C-alpha positions, 0 to 999 in steps of 0.5 A: 313065691308068696300064697296068695290067701283068700280072705274068709269073707269071699269064701262066703255067699251073700247070705252069711256076709249079710247073716255077718253084717246082722250079727256084729253092727248096731241097730242104727247100722242096719236100720240104713243097711238097704241105703246102703245097699242100693246107694253101692248099686248102677241103676241098672243093677237096682231096676233089676232087683226091683223089677225083681222083688214086685213081681215076686210079692205081686206088687205094683212098680209105679204109681199107675200101677198101684192106682189100675190095683185100687179098689174101684170105689162102690 
């Protein structure tokens, strides 16, 4: 009978995994990391994340909201 070995990274939370990537990759790779993460997500997954980020930072979600939040010219 063979025992299954769990790879170390599967025991880490997402923050530890991210730290590992940041510690072991080049600056060039890190500059594209966000694009790579977004590319790996479905539209639905990204929309949930987008809504969370914009809500938590009180940011407009689109140009219409951005325009509504812009100060009126004096």
